[in-house]
Structure formats: structure tokens, C-alpha cells
N, C-alpha and C positions, 0 to 999 in steps of 0.2 A: 134418377133426376135429384134424388136427396143428397147424392155424392157431387153432382155437379154444381148445385146450389151451394154447399160447403166450400168447395173449391174456389168458387167465386168470391164468396164473402171472406177467406181467407187471403185470398190476392187483394180485395178491394180495401178491406178493414184490418186485417192483420188477424192472429189466430185468438187474442184475448178479448175481441171486440163483443160486445152483448149481442149483437147480430149475429155473429160466428157460432157464439155459445149457443145461441137458440138452434142454428142449424146441425151443430153437433146433437144437441138434445135430439131434435126430431129425426136425424139419421139412428141415433141409438133405440129411440122408439120402433122404429120400422124393422131394425134388425132383430130386437125382442120379439116384435109380432110373428117374424119369421124362423123363429126359434134359434135364432144364431146368438144365444147367449153370451158366450165369450166376446166375440165382438161388442154386442150391445153393451156389456159391463165395461169394456175398457174405453169406449167412446162416452158411456156416462161418466166414467170416473174422470175423463178429461174436461166434461161439462162440468162435473163438480169441481174440479181444481181450478178451472177458471171464474167460475161463479165465486168461489170464495175469494179469488185473488183481487176480482173486479168490484164486487159488491159486499163482501163481509159473509160472515157465518149465519149471521140471522136474516138477511135479506131473503123475501118471499122467492125469488128466482134459485137462490142457494137450497133453500129448503125444499123446493120442488125437484131438484137434483138429487138431492138425497132421498127423497121418498121415491123418486124412479129408480135409483141403485137398488132401494130396499125392494122393489118390485121384482128386478131383474134376479137379485139374489135369493128371494122367494121362490120365482119359477124353476130355479135351479135345484131346489130343495135345501138351500144353505140359510135354514130358517134361524139359527142363533145369528148369523152375521146380518141377516135381515132384519130382525129385532132390534 
């Protein structure tokens, strides 16, 4: 369902719209919960790049994406990168 929503947002709004990026982030979190860390990390990096482009580096949405990436890295035992 998350992938279906993402596809719809991408088609309607485009890849860098805030609603699309929210769907990317949501899918990233679902993949993380499933232990699919490589996929989750890739989606989160996409979300982070989009948020930085759309909002800048200090926006709360961008900071949330940074935090989510740190959690994914931590879950993979990549503690220095997470820090």
C-alpha cells in the first residue's frame, strides 16, 4: 500500500513534491521495521536529498530525514556513521 501511494504521489505531484517525499519517508520507515535496511536506507537517502532540495538543510522535515537515516544506520550497527 505504501508503494502504491508513493507511485500515485509521484505521478500526480512529481518526485520532489513535499507530499511525495512524505510517502518516500513512510515507505522507508516501513522497510526499516521489516529489517530491510538496505532498501530503507536508499529510500531515506532519497527523502533526505529531496527535503534538502525542497526545504534547505535546517528545515524540520530535513532534520527528521537526517534523524531517520541515523536510526537506520544504527540498526545496521554502523554506529560511527549514525553518530
